[in-house]
N, C-alpha and C positions, 0 to 999 in steps of 0.2 A: 184199536189196538195201540195202547200207550206204551212207552218206552221201546219203539221199534223204530228201525230206519225210515219206514215208509207206511203210507196206509192202505196199502194194497198185500194180498197173499192170503192164504188159508193156514188158520192155526191148528196144529195137531191137537187133538184131545185124547186121542187113545189109539192103539194099533189093532188092527183087526186080527182076530184070532182065526186058528182053523188051517186046514191042509192047504187051501187056496191062497193064503195070504203071502203077499210078496215081502221078501224080508228087505227093507230099504235102508234101516239103520236109522229112521226117524224116531224120535222121541216126543213125548207129550210136552207141549209148550213150543216145539219148534213152530216156525212160520214159513210155509213152502212159497217161495217167491216166483219161481218159473220151473217149468219142465221142458227140458230140451230147448231151451232159449226162449220158450212162449211165455211172457208174462202172465201170471195167474190173476184174476180178479174175484172168481166165485168157485166154489166146490162144485158146481154144476159143470162149469168149464173144463175143471179138472178131469171130472168123471168122463165128459164127453171124449177128451184127448186120451185118456187111458182106455177107452173103449177101442180106439183104433190101433192100439198095439197088438202084436201077435207074440207067440210065446218066443223067447229068445231075442226079441228086440232090446237093444240097449236103451237104458233111460238115465238121465242125468237130472236131478233136482239141486236147483239153487234154494237154500234154506238159510234163515237167520235162526241163530242159536246163541243165547244169551248175549244178544247184541252183536255179533260177528256172522258175517256171510261165510258159509261153508257150501260144499258140492259133495253131494252124495250119488254115486254111479252104480247101477245094478242092470241086471237082465230081467225082463218080465218073464214070470213062470207060464 
């Protein structure tokens, strides 16, 4: 991952489509750094963490977009 703040994180390449997709505000090219203050190292780690969420649980992503850190908050569907 060149031109980013660190070497860890998960690059968003596309958004999931369909009725079960959670609307997070992520965009292609975003780098997900953390979910609920847990640093991310792999997509399998992210998937494992997401499986533990229940409908209505709050989630906060720390992302890097265009070289700037941002936070996206949403509730799991």
